[in-house]
N, C-alpha and C positions, 0 to 999 in steps of 0.2 A: 440245576443240580441233577446228576445222573443217579438212577436207582442203584442201590447197593445190593450186591449178591450176599446171601447168608454166609457168614464166616464165623468160625470158632476155633480156638487153639487150646491145646492141652500140652503140658510138659510132664514127662514121666522119667523115672529112673530106670531106663532101659536103653540098650544099644539100638541104633537105627535098623540093623538087620532083624532083630526081634520084633520091632514095631512094624516093619514092612511085612514080615511073614504073618503077623497077627491080623493086620488090616486085610490081607488077601484071604484069610480064613474067615470069611463072612459069617459062617454059621456059629462061630464062637462069641460074636459080639453084636451082630445086627439081627439076624433071624435064622432059626433052624430050618425054616420053611423055604428052602432054596432048591431050584432045579437048574442043572447045568454046572459050570465050573467058573471059578473066580481067581485063578492063579496065574495064567499065562496070557501074554498079549494076544488079543483076538478072542479070548474066552467070552462066552455069552452066558448070563445067568438071570433067572427070574426069581424075584422074592415076592412072598405073599404074606400079608398081615390080615388074616381072616378075610372078610369081605370089605375091609376098609381101604386097603392099598395093595395094588399089584403093580410091579414095574420090572422091565427087562433092561439090563445094563450090558454094555459091551466094553471090555477092557481095551481102551484105545491108546493108553500110554503107560509104560511101565519102565521106570528107571530104578534098578535095584537099589534099595536102601535110601532112596531120595524122593520118589514120586509115583503115585498111582492115580490114574484118571479113568473114570467110567463115563461113557455116553449113555444116557437114558434113551433107549430106542423106542420104548412104548411104556405107557403108564395109564393106570386108571386109579383115580382117587375118588372114593365114593361119598365123602362127606362134604363135597362142594359141587356146584353146578358145572364148573369148567373142569371136567374129570381128567383131562389130559395135560394139565399144567406142567408136569415134569417132563413130558416128551420133548426130546431134543435139548435138554439141559445137560450139564456135566457135573460130576461129583469128583472133587479133587482133594487128594491128600498129599501135602508137601511136608517132607521130613527134614529137619535141621538138627544136626548134632550140636549139642552145647555141653562140652565137657563130658561128664558121664551120663548126661541126660539127652533126651530127644524131644524136640518140640514138634508137635503135629499141628500143622495149619490146615484146617478143613474148610473147603469152600464149595457150596452148591451153587454153581454159576447158572443163573437164570431163576433161582428161587429168590424173589425180590418182594418187598413190602406190598406192592400193588396186586399180587396174586391172591386169589380167594383162599388158597390153602396155606398161605404164609404163616399165620399164627399157629395152626395145628402142626404143620410140617417142621417149623423151627423148634417147637416143643419136643417133637419126636427126635430130631437130630440132637438137641441138647441132651436128651435122655440117653441116646445111643453113643454119642461121642464123649460127653463129659461124665456120663454114668457108666454104661456098659463097657465101652472100649477102655476107658481109663481104669476101671476096676479090674478088667482082665489083665492089663499090663502092669498094674501095681499089686494086686492081690491074688492074681491067678484065676479069677472067676468072673466072667462076664455075665450079663443078664440079657441074652438075646430073646427076641420074640420066639414063642414056642410053636411047634407044629400043630 
């Protein structure tokens, strides 16, 4: 049996264009501590969560209102021995319009149960996707990491 990449889905009462723009506005739902840009194909941005996690992402695929993919080009995760487990993984957001709703299928390709950071990282993604991104799209207020 092949290892499973981390995947989670949310469905929100919002049009795909609003969801797409919100995902690309990383500081409103993931972390305020961002250097660089996260809006256009080829953009590179670095996020920092205190001294716990730092990673650099490159926006490698962007299909308006349908898909966003980041390549993690560098990472340091300081709560595990294998500090660079995210490096060369991809983070994917697939959007599917369902009537007046949009389903967001989030996959972190390469984040699999055998990795040291899996438990902590999946809890983090749960918080930011099911919590912060969902709340931002439904209530207008996300809970990103602070600077």
